[in-house]
VOGURO-829820 format. One record per residue: z, x, y of N, C-alpha, C in turn. Coordinates in steps of 0.2 Angstrom, whole numbers, padded with zeros to 4 digits, always signed. Layout:
ZXYZXYZXY;...
This chain:
+0674+0142+0635+0679+0146+0636+0685+0145+0631;+0689+0150+0630+0695+0149+0625+0700+0144+0628;+0704+0141+0623+0710+0137+0625+0715+0142+0627;+0715+0148+0626+0720+0153+0628+0721+0155+0635;+0717+0152+0640+0717+0154+0646+0724+0153+0649;+0726+0159+0653+0733+0159+0656+0732+0160+0663;+0726+0161+0666+0726+0162+0673+0718+0160+0675;+0717+0157+0680+0710+0156+0682+0707+0162+0685;+0700+0162+0686+0697+0167+0689+0699+0168+0696;+0699+0162+0699+0701+0162+0707+0708+0166+0708;+0713+0164+0703+0719+0167+0704+0719+0174+0702;+0715+0176+0697+0715+0183+0695+0711+0187+0701;+0706+0185+0704+0703+0188+0709+0708+0190+0715;+0713+0186+0716+0718+0188+0721+0721+0194+0720;+0721+0197+0714+0724+0203+0712+0720+0209+0714;+0713+0208+0716+0709+0213+0717+0707+0214+0725;+0710+0218+0728+0708+0219+0735+0701+0220+0737;+0698+0224+0732+0691+0225+0733+0686+0219+0733;+0689+0214+0730+0684+0207+0730+0686+0203+0735;+0690+0204+0740+0692+0199+0745+0689+0200+0751;+0685+0205+0752+0682+0206+0759+0674+0208+0758;+0672+0207+0752+0665+0209+0751+0662+0205+0745;+0656+0205+0744+0653+0202+0738+0651+0208+0733;+0654+0209+0728+0653+0215+0724+0649+0214+0718;+0643+0218+0718+0639+0218+0712+0638+0225+0709;+0643+0229+0710+0642+0236+0708+0647+0238+0702;+0649+0234+0698+0653+0235+0693+0651+0241+0688;+0644+0241+0687+0641+0246+0683+0641+0253+0686;+0643+0253+0692+0644+0260+0695+0651+0262+0695;+0655+0257+0698+0662+0258+0698+0666+0251+0699;+0670+0249+0695+0674+0243+0695+0679+0243+0701;+0681+0238+0703+0687+0238+0708+0693+0237+0704;+0698+0241+0707+0705+0241+0704+0709+0235+0706;+0713+0232+0702+0718+0227+0704+0724+0230+0708;+0728+0226+0711+0734+0229+0714+0739+0231+0709;+0739+0228+0703+0743+0230+0698+0742+0237+0695;+0735+0239+0694+0733+0245+0692+0735+0250+0697;+0734+0249+0704+0735+0254+0709+0743+0255+0709;+0747+0250+0709+0754+0251+0709+0757+0254+0703;+0754+0253+0697+0756+0257+0691+0755+0264+0692;+0749+0266+0694+0747+0273+0695+0752+0276+0700;+0754+0273+0706+0758+0276+0711+0765+0276+0708;+0768+0271+0704+0774+0271+0702+0775+0277+0696;+0770+0278+0692+0770+0283+0687+0770+0290+0691;+0767+0291+0696+0767+0297+0700+0774+0298+0703;+0777+0293+0706+0784+0293+0708+0789+0295+0703;+0789+0292+0697+0793+0293+0692+0793+0300+0690;+0787+0303+0689+0786+0310+0687+0789+0315+0692;+0788+0313+0698+0791+0318+0703+0799+0317+0704;+0801+0311+0703+0808+0310+0704+0812+0313+0698;+0809+0312+0692+0812+0315+0686+0811+0322+0684;+0806+0325+0688+0804+0332+0687+0798+0332+0683;+0792+0334+0686+0785+0333+0683+0785+0337+0677;+0789+0342+0676+0789+0346+0669+0796+0347+0667;+0798+0341+0664+0805+0341+0662+0804+0338+0655;+0809+0339+0651+0809+0336+0644+0808+0328+0644;+0812+0325+0649+0811+0318+0650+0804+0316+0651;+0801+0319+0656+0794+0317+0658+0789+0319+0653;+0790+0324+0649+0785+0326+0644+0786+0321+0638;+0792+0319+0636+0792+0314+0631+0789+0307+0633;+0790+0306+0640+0788+0300+0642+0780+0300+0642;+0777+0305+0644+0770+0306+0644+0767+0305+0637;+0770+0308+0632+0768+0307+0626+0767+0300+0623;+0773+0297+0625+0773+0289+0623+0768+0285+0627;+0767+0287+0634+0762+0283+0638+0755+0285+0635;+0753+0291+0634+0747+0293+0631+0745+0289+0625;+0750+0289+0620+0749+0285+0614+0748+0278+0615;+0751+0275+0619+0750+0268+0621+0743+0266+0624;+0741+0271+0628+0734+0270+0631+0729+0271+0626;+0730+0276+0621+0725+0277+0616+0725+0271+0612;+0730+0268+0610+0730+0262+0606+0727+0256+0609;+0728+0255+0616+0725+0250+0620+0717+0250+0620;+0715+0257+0621+0708+0258+0621+0705+0256+0614;+0708+0259+0609+0706+0258+0602+0706+0250+0600;+0710+0246+0603+0710+0239+0601+0704+0236+0605;+0702+0238+0610+0696+0236+0614+0690+0237+0610;+0690+0243+0606+0684+0245+0602+0684+0243+0595;+0689+0239+0593+0690+0237+0586+0691+0243+0581;+0694+0248+0583+0696+0254+0579+0703+0256+0579;+0704+0261+0577+0711+0264+0577+0712+0270+0582;+0718+0271+0584+0720+0276+0589+0717+0283+0587;+0718+0285+0580+0716+0291+0578+0709+0293+0579;+0705+0288+0580+0697+0289+0581+0695+0290+0588;+0700+0290+0593+0699+0290+0600+0701+0297+0603;+0696+0300+0606+0697+0306+0610+0697+0304+0617;+0703+0306+0621+0703+0304+0628+0699+0309+0632;+0695+0307+0637+0691+0312+0641+0691+0309+0648;+0688+0313+0652+0687+0311+0660+0682+0305+0661;+0677+0305+0657+0671+0301+0659+0666+0301+0653;+0661+0297+0654+0656+0296+0648+0652+0303+0647;+0651+0307+0653+0647+0313+0652+0651+0318+0648;+0657+0319+0649+0661+0323+0645+0661+0321+0638;+0662+0314+0637+0662+0312+0630+0655+0313+0626;+0650+0313+0630+0643+0315+0627+0643+0322+0625;+0645+0326+0630+0645+0333+0629+0649+0336+0623;+0654+0332+0621+0658+0335+0615+0654+0335+0609;+0650+0330+0607+0646+0330+0601+0640+0334+0602;+0637+0334+0608+0631+0338+0610+0632+0345+0609;+0637+0348+0611+0639+0355+0611+0642+0357+0604;+0645+0352+0601+0649+0353+0595+0646+0353+0588;+0639+0351+0588+0636+0350+0582+0633+0358+0580;+0632+0359+0574+0630+0365+0572+0622+0366+0572;+0620+0367+0578+0613+0367+0579+0609+0373+0575;+0603+0372+0573+0599+0377+0570+0592+0377+0573;+0589+0383+0575+0583+0383+0578+0578+0378+0574;+0574+0374+0578+0569+0370+0575+0572+0363+0574;+0579+0362+0574+0581+0355+0574+0579+0351+0580;+0579+0345+0580+0576+0340+0585+0581+0335+0587;+0581+0333+0593+0585+0328+0596+0580+0323+0599;+0581+0316+0596+0577+0311+0599+0581+0307+0604;+0578+0306+0610+0582+0303+0615+0577+0298+0618;+0580+0292+0621+0575+0287+0624+0574+0289+0631;+0569+0286+0634+0566+0287+0641+0571+0283+0646;+0576+0280+0644+0580+0276+0648+0587+0279+0649;+0588+0286+0647+0595+0289+0647+0596+0291+0654;+0603+0292+0656+0605+0295+0662+0604+0302+0663;+0602+0304+0669+0600+0311+0670+0605+0316+0669;+0612+0314+0669+0617+0319+0667+0616+0321+0659;+0614+0316+0655+0613+0317+0648+0607+0321+0647;+0602+0319+0650+0595+0322+0650+0596+0330+0651;+0599+0331+0656+0600+0338+0658+0604+0342+0653;+0609+0339+0650+0613+0342+0645+0609+0343+0639;+0605+0338+0636+0600+0339+0631+0595+0345+0632;+0593+0345+0638+0588+0350+0639+0591+0357+0639;+0597+0358+0641+0600+0365+0641+0602+0367+0634;+0604+0362+0630+0606+0363+0623+0599+0365+0619;+0594+0362+0621+0587+0363+0618+0585+0370+0619;+0586+0372+0626+0584+0379+0628+0588+0384+0624;+0595+0383+0624+0599+0389+0621+0598+0389+0614;+0597+0384+0610+0597+0384+0603+0590+0383+0600;+0585+0384+0604+0578+0383+0602+0577+0376+0598;+0579+0371+0601+0578+0364+0598+0572+0361+0601;+0570+0356+0598+0564+0351+0600+0568+0345+0603;+0565+0342+0608+0567+0336+0611+0561+0331+0611;+0562+0325+0608+0557+0320+0607+0560+0314+0612;+0555+0311+0615+0557+0305+0619+0554+0299+0617;+0558+0294+0615+0556+0288+0613+0555+0283+0619;+0549+0280+0620+0548+0276+0626+0551+0269+0625;+0557+0269+0625+0561+0262+0623+0560+0257+0629;+0558+0260+0635+0557+0255+0640+0552+0250+0639;+0547+0252+0635+0541+0248+0634+0543+0242+0629;+0549+0242+0626+0552+0236+0622+0556+0231+0626;+0556+0232+0633+0561+0228+0637+0559+0220+0636;+0552+0219+0636+0550+0212+0636+0546+0211+0630;+0544+0216+0626+0541+0214+0619+0541+0220+0615;+0541+0219+0608+0542+0225+0603+0549+0225+0601;+0550+0229+0596+0556+0230+0592+0559+0237+0593;+0564+0238+0597+0567+0245+0598+0568+0249+0592;+0571+0245+0587+0573+0249+0581+0567+0251+0577;+0562+0247+0577+0555+0250+0574+0552+0255+0577;+0553+0255+0584+0550+0261+0588+0554+0267+0587;+0560+0267+0587+0564+0273+0585+0563+0276+0579;+0562+0271+0574+0560+0274+0567+0554+0277+0567;+0549+0275+0571+0542+0279+0571+0543+0286+0574;+0548+0287+0578+0549+0294+0581+0554+0298+0577;+0557+0296+0572+0561+0300+0567+0557+0305+0563;+0559+0311+0563+0555+0316+0559+0560+0320+0554;+0558+0324+0549+0563+0327+0545+0567+0332+0549;+0565+0334+0555+0569+0339+0559+0574+0335+0564;+0574+0329+0564+0578+0325+0569+0586+0326+0566;+0590+0328+0570+0597+0329+0568+0601+0323+0572;+0599+0322+0578+0603+0317+0582+0599+0313+0586;+0601+0306+0587+0597+0301+0591+0602+0300+0597;+0600+0300+0603+0604+0299+0609+0601+0292+0612;+0605+0287+0612+0603+0281+0615+0609+0278+0620;+0608+0273+0624+0613+0269+0627+0613+0263+0624;+0619+0260+0623+0620+0253+0620+0617+0248+0625;+0619+0248+0631+0616+0244+0636+0613+0248+0641;+0606+0248+0642+0602+0252+0646+0604+0251+0653;+0606+0257+0657+0609+0256+0663+0604+0255+0669;+0597+0256+0667+0592+0254+0672+0589+0247+0672;+0587+0246+0665+0583+0240+0664+0588+0234+0662;+0594+0235+0660+0598+0230+0657+0597+0228+0650;+0593+0231+0647+0591+0229+0640+0597+0231+0635;+0599+0226+0631+0604+0228+0626+0601+0230+0619;+0602+0236+0617+0599+0238+0611+0603+0236+0605;+0600+0234+0599+0603+0232+0593+0606+0238+0589;+0612+0240+0591+0616+0246+0589+0616+0246+0582;+0619+0241+0578+0620+0242+0571+0613+0243+0567;+0608+0240+0570+0601+0241+0566+0599+0248+0567;+0599+0250+0573+0597+0257+0575+0601+0262+0571;+0607+0262+0571+0612+0266+0567+0610+0266+0559;+0609+0260+0557+0607+0260+0550+0600+0263+0548;+0595+0262+0553+0589+0265+0552+0589+0273+0552;+0593+0275+0556+0594+0283+0557+0598+0285+0551;+0603+0282+0549+0607+0285+0543+0603+0284+0537;+0599+0279+0536+0595+0278+0530+0588+0282+0530;+0587+0286+0535+0580+0289+0535+0581+0295+0530;+0577+0295+0525+0578+0299+0519+0574+0305+0519;+0570+0307+0524+0566+0313+0524+0570+0319+0527;+0576+0318+0530+0579+0324+0533+0584+0327+0528;+0585+0333+0529+0589+0337+0524+0597+0335+0525;+0598+0332+0530+0605+0329+0531+0605+0322+0535;+0610+0318+0535+0610+0312+0538+0609+0313+0546;+0604+0309+0549+0603+0308+0556+0609+0305+0559;+0612+0308+0564+0618+0305+0568+0616+0302+0574;+0620+0297+0577+0618+0293+0583+0624+0294+0588;+0622+0296+0594+0627+0297+0599+0625+0291+0604;+0630+0288+0607+0629+0282+0611+0632+0283+0618;+0628+0283+0623+0631+0283+0630+0633+0275+0631;+0639+0274+0631+0642+0267+0632+0645+0266+0639;+0642+0269+0644+0644+0268+0651+0644+0261+0653;+0639+0257+0651+0638+0250+0653+0641+0245+0648;+0643+0247+0642+0645+0242+0636+0652+0241+0635;+0656+0247+0636+0663+0246+0635+0666+0242+0641;+0669+0236+0640+0672+0232+0645+0667+0226+0647;+0661+0227+0644+0657+0221+0645+0655+0218+0639;+0654+0221+0633+0653+0218+0627+0659+0218+0622;+0659+0213+0618+0664+0213+0612+0662+0219+0607;+0666+0223+0605+0664+0229+0601+0668+0229+0595;+0665+0231+0589+0669+0233+0583+0665+0240+0581;+0667+0245+0583+0663+0251+0582+0663+0254+0574;+0668+0253+0570+0668+0255+0563+0663+0250+0560;+0662+0244+0562+0657+0240+0559+0650+0242+0560;+0649+0245+0566+0642+0247+0568+0640+0253+0565;+0645+0257+0562+0644+0264+0559+0642+0269+0563;+0642+0268+0570+0640+0273+0575+0644+0279+0574;+0641+0285+0575+0644+0291+0574+0648+0293+0580;+0645+0293+0586+0649+0295+0592+0647+0289+0598;+0653+0287+0601+0652+0282+0606+0656+0284+0612;+0653+0286+0618+0656+0289+0624+0656+0284+0629;+0662+0283+0632+0663+0278+0637+0668+0280+0643;+0669+0275+0647+0673+0276+0653+0677+0270+0655;+0682+0271+0658+0687+0265+0660+0686+0263+0667;+0682+0267+0671+0681+0265+0678+0676+0260+0680;+0672+0258+0675+0667+0253+0677+0669+0246+0675;+0667+0243+0670+0668+0236+0668+0675+0235+0666;+0679+0240+0665+0686+0239+0663+0690+0239+0670;+0687+0241+0675+0690+0241+0682+0697+0245+0682;+0696+0251+0679+0702+0256+0679+0700+0261+0684;+0705+0266+0684+0704+0272+0688+0698+0277+0686;+0695+0280+0691+0691+0285+0689+0694+0291+0686;+0691+0294+0682+0694+0300+0678+0697+0299+0672;+0696+0293+0669+0699+0292+0662+0693+0288+0658;+0691+0291+0653+0687+0288+0648+0688+0291+0641;+0683+0290+0636+0685+0292+0630+0679+0293+0625;+0680+0295+0619+0675+0296+0614+0677+0294+0608;+0674+0289+0605+0675+0287+0598+0671+0291+0593;+0674+0294+0588+0671+0298+0583+0672+0295+0576;+0667+0293+0573+0668+0290+0566+0671+0295+0561;+0674+0293+0556+0678+0297+0551+0673+0302+0548;+0667+0300+0546+0662+0304+0543+0660+0310+0548;+0658+0308+0554+0656+0312+0559+0661+0317+0561;+0667+0315+0561+0673+0320+0563+0673+0326+0559;+0672+0326+0553+0672+0332+0549+0667+0337+0550;+0661+0335+0553+0656+0339+0554+0656+0342+0561;+0660+0340+0566+0660+0342+0573+0665+0347+0575;+0663+0352+0578+0667+0358+0580+0669+0357+0588;+0675+0359+0590+0676+0359+0597+0673+0364+0601;+0671+0363+0607+0668+0368+0611+0673+0371+0616;+0676+0366+0620+0682+0368+0625+0688+0367+0621;+0693+0371+0621+0699+0371+0617+0705+0372+0621;+0710+0369+0619+0717+0370+0623+0723+0368+0619;+0728+0368+0622+0735+0366+0618+0735+0360+0615;+0731+0355+0618+0731+0348+0615+0727+0348+0609;+0722+0353+0608+0718+0353+0602+0721+0355+0596;+0726+0359+0596+0728+0363+0590+0736+0361+0588;+0737+0363+0582+0743+0363+0579+0746+0371+0579;+0752+0371+0581+0755+0378+0581+0761+0379+0577;+0762+0386+0575+0768+0387+0571+0774+0388+0576;+0780+0390+0573+0786+0390+0576+0786+0394+0582;+0782+0399+0582+0781+0404+0587+0776+0402+0592;+0773+0396+0592+0768+0394+0596+0761+0397+0595;+0760+0399+0589+0753+0402+0588+0749+0397+0585;+0742+0397+0587+0738+0392+0584+0737+0393+0576;+0737+0387+0573+0737+0387+0566+0731+0383+0563;+0730+0377+0566+0724+0373+0564+0723+0368+0569;+0717+0365+0568+0715+0359+0573+0719+0353+0572;+0720+0349+0577+0722+0342+0576+0718+0338+0571;+0720+0334+0568+0716+0330+0563+0714+0323+0565;+0715+0322+0571+0713+0316+0574+0709+0317+0581;+0708+0312+0585+0704+0313+0591+0707+0318+0596;+0713+0320+0595+0716+0325+0600+0712+0332+0599;+0709+0333+0593+0706+0339+0592+0701+0341+0597;+0698+0336+0601+0693+0338+0606+0696+0337+0613;+0703+0336+0614+0706+0336+0620+0708+0343+0622;+0710+0344+0628+0710+0351+0630+0717+0353+0633;+0719+0350+0639+0726+0352+0642+0728+0346+0646;+0732+0348+0651+0735+0344+0656+0730+0339+0659;+0731+0333+0659+0727+0328+0662+0730+0324+0668;+0727+0319+0671+0729+0315+0676+0733+0309+0672;+0739+0310+0670+0742+0305+0665+0743+0298+0669;+0745+0298+0675+0746+0292+0678+0740+0287+0678;+0734+0290+0678+0728+0287+0678+0727+0284+0671;+0729+0287+0666+0729+0285+0659+0733+0278+0659;+0739+0278+0662+0743+0272+0662+0739+0267+0666;+0736+0269+0671+0732+0264+0675+0727+0260+0671;+0723+0264+0667+0718+0261+0663+0721+0256+0658;+0727+0258+0655+0730+0253+0651+0732+0247+0654;+0734+0247+0660+0736+0241+0664+0730+0237+0666;+0724+0241+0667+0718+0237+0669+0715+0233+0663;+0716+0236+0657+0715+0232+0651+0719+0226+0650;+0725+0227+0651+0730+0221+0651+0729+0216+0656;+0727+0218+0662+0725+0213+0667+0719+0209+0665;+0714+0212+0662+0708+0208+0660+0710+0203+0654;+0715+0205+0650+0717+0200+0645+0722+0195+0648;+0724+0195+0654+0727+0190+0657+0723+0184+0657;+0716+0185+0658+0711+0179+0658+0709+0177+0651;+0707+0182+0647+0705+0180+0640+0702+0187+0637;+0700+0186+0631+0698+0192+0626+0691+0194+0628;+0689+0199+0624+0683+0202+0626+0677+0198+0624;+0678+0193+0619+0672+0189+0618+0671+0184+0623;+0677+0181+0626+0676+0176+0631+0674+0179+0637;+0676+0185+0639+0674+0188+0645+0666+0190+0644;+0664+0192+0639+0657+0193+0638+0653+0187+0638;+0655+0181+0636+0652+0175+0636+0651+0173+0644;+0656+0174+0647+0656+0172+0655+0651+0177+0658;+0651+0183+0657+0646+0188+0660+0639+0185+0658;+0638+0184+0652+0631+0181+0650+0629+0175+0654;+0634+0170+0654+0632+0164+0658+0631+0165+0665;+0634+0170+0668+0633+0171+0676+0627+0175+0677;+0626+0180+0673+0620+0184+0674+0614+0180+0672;+0614+0176+0667+0608+0171+0666+0607+0167+0672;+0613+0164+0675+0612+0160+0681+0609+0164+0687;+0611+0170+0688+0608+0174+0693+0600+0175+0692;+0599+0177+0685+0592+0178+0683+0588+0172+0685;+0590+0166+0683+0586+0160+0683+0585+0158+0691;+0590+0160+0695+0589+0159+0702+0584+0164+0705;+0584+0170+0703+0579+0175+0705+0572+0173+0703;+0571+0170+0697+0565+0168+0695+0561+0163+0700;+0565+0159+0704+0563+0154+0708+0560+0157+0715;+0562+0164+0716+0560+0167+0723+0553+0170+0722;+0548+0167+0726+0542+0170+0727+0543+0177+0730;+0539+0182+0728+0540+0189+0730+0545+0193+0728;+0549+0191+0723+0554+0194+0719+0552+0195+0712;+0553+0201+0709+0551+0202+0702+0557+0204+0698;+0559+0201+0693+0564+0204+0688+0561+0208+0683;+0564+0214+0682+0561+0218+0676+0561+0215+0670;+0566+0211+0668+0566+0207+0662+0564+0200+0663;+0559+0198+0658+0556+0192+0659+0559+0186+0655;+0565+0188+0652+0569+0183+0648+0576+0184+0650;+0580+0179+0649+0587+0179+0652+0591+0186+0649;+0595+0189+0653+0599+0195+0651+0604+0193+0646;+0605+0199+0642+0610+0198+0636+0617+0201+0638;+0617+0203+0644+0623+0206+0647+0623+0206+0655;+0627+0210+0658+0628+0209+0665+0624+0213+0670;+0619+0216+0667+0614+0220+0672+0608+0216+0673;+0606+0215+0680+0600+0211+0682+0597+0216+0687;+0591+0218+0684+0587+0223+0689+0581+0219+0691;+0579+0221+0698+0574+0217+0701+0571+0221+0707;+0566+0219+0710+0563+0222+0716+0560+0217+0720;+0559+0218+0727+0555+0213+0731+0549+0216+0732;+0544+0212+0731+0537+0215+0733+0536+0216+0740;+0533+0222+0741+0531+0224+0748+0537+0226+0752;+0543+0227+0749+0549+0229+0753+0552+0235+0749;+0554+0240+0753+0557+0246+0750+0564+0244+0747;+0566+0246+0741+0572+0244+0738+0578+0247+0741;+0578+0253+0743+0583+0256+0747+0585+0252+0753;+0580+0251+0757+0581+0247+0763+0584+0240+0762;+0582+0237+0757+0584+0230+0755+0592+0231+0753;+0594+0236+0749+0601+0237+0748+0605+0239+0754;+0602+0243+0758+0606+0244+0764+0607+0238+0769;+0602+0234+0769+0602+0228+0773+0607+0223+0770;+0607+0222+0763+0612+0218+0760+0619+0221+0761;+0620+0227+0761+0627+0230+0762+0630+0228+0769;+0625+0228+0774+0627+0226+0781+0629+0219+0781;+0627+0215+0776+0629+0208+0776+0635+0207+0771;+0638+0212+0768+0643+0212+0764+0642+0211+0756;+0635+0212+0754+0633+0212+0747+0632+0219+0745;+0636+0221+0740+0636+0228+0737+0632+0228+0731;+0626+0231+0731+0622+0232+0725+0620+0239+0725;+0615+0241+0721+0613+0248+0721+0605+0249+0719;+0602+0254+0721+0595+0255+0719+0595+0260+0713;+0590+0260+0709+0589+0265+0704+0583+0268+0705;+0582+0275+0703+0576+0279+0704+0571+0277+0699;+0573+0276+0693+0567+0275+0687+0569+0270+0682;+0566+0264+0683+0561+0262+0687+0565+0261+0694;+0561+0262+0699+0563+0261+0706+0564+0253+0707;+0571+0251+0708+0572+0244+0708+0579+0243+0711;+0582+0237+0711+0588+0235+0713+0592+0233+0707;+0598+0235+0707+0602+0232+0701+0609+0228+0703;+0609+0222+0701+0615+0218+0702+0619+0218+0695;+0626+0220+0696+0630+0220+0690+0635+0213+0691;+0634+0209+0686+0638+0203+0686+0644+0203+0681;+0650+0203+0684+0656+0204+0680+0659+0197+0678;+0664+0196+0674+0667+0190+0672+0671+0188+0679;+0672+0192+0683+0676+0190+0689+0671+0188+0695;+0665+0188+0694+0660+0186+0698+0660+0178+0699;+0659+0175+0705+0659+0168+0706+0651+0166+0706;+0650+0160+0704+0644+0157+0705+0642+0156+0713;+0647+0155+0717+0646+0155+0724+0643+0161+0727;+0646+0167+0724+0643+0173+0726+0636+0174+0724;+0634+0172+0718+0627+0173+0716+0623+0168+0721;+0625+0162+0722+0621+0158+0727+0620+0161+0734;+0626+0164+0736+0625+0168+0743+0620+0174+0743;+0620+0177+0737+0616+0183+0736+0609+0181+0736;+0607+0175+0733+0601+0173+0732+0598+0170+0739;+0603+0167+0743+0601+0165+0749+0599+0170+0754;+0603+0176+0753+0602+0182+0758+0595+0185+0756;+0593+0185+0749+0587+0188+0747+0581+0184+0750;+0582+0177+0749+0577+0173+0751+0575+0174+0759;+0580+0174+0763+0580+0175+0770+0576+0182+0772;+0578+0187+0768+0575+0194+0769+0567+0193+0767;+0566+0190+0762+0558+0189+0760+0555+0185+0766;+0558+0180+0768+0555+0176+0773+0554+0179+0780;+0558+0184+0781+0558+0188+0787+0552+0194+0786;+0551+0195+0780+0546+0200+0778+0549+0207+0779;
């Protein structure tokens, strides 16, 4: 750990009411908010009402707060504020480039077999409307052997316009080599134009240290309510500078445009605001900024990731010792997702049983398994207690 520690994990956990009465392993679904985040949101609402929710004072204040939040997010991603579009969640962030590209009949989208069903449905509808082809890359088969980059390269064709992947696969916990995949797609020389890459970053922002410009990824859609432990309803989309010039807005509003003195639309905004629409839940924006600041009370993104890996590998190693329990990944995890199942026991029933004991995990449909999300806020004792509970369940049959 870094020498810059300013607060212990135990001290920081006291700020999170959701961690005090349960053993929480669901950060990949939704993180728990700290008292500071909750209070920040409440105080923002109070100020807006007391000052007048649509007053010059409040409107000026909102603009300043939004700018500060955009900068805080950009700092987490290793980029600049002008590259960030603020959205409600990952799905909205993915929909912006998916609907904003200039599709032509016969174009192809390459997608992995581990994507979230919300993105799958969007791609399928776009393919239907614009007469596109959809190819599925069986990335799941590389979880324990094989090279995901080489496999993706095998599925690229001259018709491929966009590759859709997750940085950290939400179901198996596999961490994909983003830089290598982006390079392979950008350097594919048989297409009439460069193949772009869209990333579902639901599980990676807040859990991995990131430098998005260095990765050269085109689109990176994320949320603040999972690993960053912010409020639901605030996320974002990173758009690289080259990709920005090729993308058109689908939903349009006053935040998207520049106007003349009479308030008439004149041009698109020249930064990430181009893809923002209208009034949003601004107190939640401030809540996300506070959530980021709370995590920095402990340490930076690199130190948090190192602790996540240490703890998830500790859980994985303990699970390996349990007869009748199978981890999907046969090597230590590279992030905080650990997926497994119990032989001869229904995963839904196992999760329900665990929740009755105060352990919160979730099941996944494909592959059908149980997922534990290990955060930097997780304690070794919590992992030990979960392992003990699983052993008892197996012993009882």
